[in-house]
C-alpha positions as CSV (number, residue, x, y, z in Angstrom):
1,M,-149.9,-3.9,8.7
2,T,-151.8,-0.9,7.6
3,L,-155.2,-0.3,10.0
4,H,-158.7,-1.6,8.8
5,P,-161.7,0.6,8.5
6,I,-163.1,-0.9,11.1
7,D,-160.2,-0.4,13.2
8,R,-161.1,3.8,13.4
9,L,-164.4,2.2,15.6
10,V,-162.6,-0.3,17.6
11,L,-160.1,2.1,18.7
12,E,-162.7,4.8,19.7
13,S,-162.7,3.1,23.4
14,A,-160.4,4.6,25.7
15,P,-159.7,1.7,27.0
16,V,-158.7,0.0,23.8
17,A,-157.0,2.7,22.6
18,E,-155.0,2.8,25.8
19,A,-154.0,-0.4,25.4
20,A,-152.9,-0.2,22.0
21,D,-150.7,3.0,23.1
22,R,-149.1,1.2,25.3
23,L,-148.0,-1.5,23.1
24,L,-146.8,0.9,20.9
25,A,-144.2,2.2,23.9
26,G,-142.9,-1.0,24.4
27,Q,-144.9,-1.5,27.9
28,P,-147.9,-4.5,28.6
29,A,-150.7,-3.5,26.7
30,G,-152.4,-4.5,30.8
31,V,-156.6,-5.5,31.0
32,V,-158.8,-4.7,28.9
33,R,-162.6,-5.6,29.1
34,V,-164.6,-7.0,26.2
35,G,-167.4,-9.6,25.5
36,T,-165.8,-13.0,24.0
37,P,-167.5,-12.6,20.5
38,A,-165.5,-9.1,19.9
39,W,-162.0,-10.8,21.0
40,P,-161.1,-10.9,17.5
41,V,-161.9,-7.6,16.0
42,V,-160.7,-5.9,19.0
43,L,-157.0,-7.8,19.0
44,A,-156.8,-7.5,14.8
45,A,-157.3,-3.5,15.5
46,V,-155.0,-3.5,18.5
47,A,-152.5,-6.0,16.5
48,R,-152.2,-3.7,13.6
49,R,-152.3,-0.5,15.5
50,A,-149.0,-2.1,17.6
51,G,-147.3,-3.1,14.3
52,H,-145.6,-5.8,16.5
53,P,-146.2,-9.5,17.0
54,L,-148.3,-10.0,20.4
55,L,-148.9,-12.9,22.8
56,I,-152.2,-13.4,23.6
57,V,-153.3,-16.5,26.1
58,P,-156.9,-17.5,26.4
59,G,-157.7,-19.3,29.4
60,R,-159.3,-22.6,27.4
61,D,-158.0,-24.6,24.5
62,E,-160.8,-24.2,22.6
63,E,-160.7,-20.6,23.2
64,A,-157.4,-20.4,21.6
65,R,-158.5,-22.1,18.5
66,D,-161.1,-20.4,18.0
67,L,-159.5,-17.0,18.5
68,A,-156.5,-18.4,16.3
69,T,-159.1,-19.2,13.5
70,D,-160.6,-15.8,13.4
71,L,-158.0,-13.7,13.9
72,T,-155.9,-15.8,10.7
73,A,-159.1,-14.4,9.1
74,L,-158.7,-11.1,10.1
75,L,-154.8,-10.6,10.0
76,G,-153.8,-13.5,7.5
77,A,-151.9,-16.4,8.3
78,E,-148.6,-14.7,8.2
79,H,-149.5,-13.1,10.9
80,V,-150.7,-15.5,13.7
81,A,-149.1,-18.5,15.0
């Protein structure tokens, strides 16, 4: 996946960039705290930067469905299960 222009802005955040770098190195991303409305944009940027599948586990079923819908819109259906 290629980076989207908004990814550069999102990845300017040191915690987000560090999480993406850890994923690129094959390590766990760790914890990155962002507001719920920003989850899809941040996770899409991290996924595009990582370049490989990520496992994301929201705390509630409704959050998981909403996040899957949003990530599908941002990344495409072929990248979201």
